C-alpha positions, -999 to +999 in steps of 0.1 A: +048+042+016+035+078+018-004+075+002-035+097+006-061+082+012-056+045+013-039+015-004-040-023-013-003-037-018-002-072-038+031-093-037+033-115-067-005-110-075-010-119-035-026-092-017-005-084+013-018-053+027-048-034+029-048+000+046-075+028+050-100+006+027-129-014+030-125-050+042-150-063+011-142-065-023-117-039-038-129-028-072-120+005-095-144+030-076-139+015-039-133+045-018-113+045+009-126+039+045-116+078+060-099+111+047-066+112+058-065+152+068-024+158+074-015+176+044-036+151+025-009+122+028+002+097+059+032+074+063+028+041+065+055+016+077+053-025+076+074-056+078+071-080+051+074-116+056+099-132+032+078-155+027+058-137+005+089-128-021+105-159-043+139-159-054+144-142-082+120-117-098+092-103-078+062-079-087+050-057-062+019-036-075-002-006-054-038-001-058-048+037-041-082+048-037-090+083-025-119+089+003-139+112-022-144+115-064-147+151-054-106+156-059-081+141-082-049+148-062-026+112-054+001+110-032+021+074-034+056+070-022+072+040-013+105+026-003+113-013+001+146-018+020+156-056+020+173-074+056+201-093+055+202-130+071+216-110+108+187-085+102+204-056+093+198-038+067 
């Protein structure tokens, strides 16, 4: 994922990843924990357990939280890759 500044990722309505956001309850106006200074974006790579997914249709949702309310620029990009049973793409 490429994000600026913080993200919360949900799979099938369950929170599974929180990056650069407070550990407390997240709300619409919650700010990210820190500012990302590398051109305003940072790549985050994670491996997700197959246990998060169901057979059939799955829903992935991501909240993006900025560090400040002074800017309205958002950066977000995501790629999802699946592995076969032998661990290859």
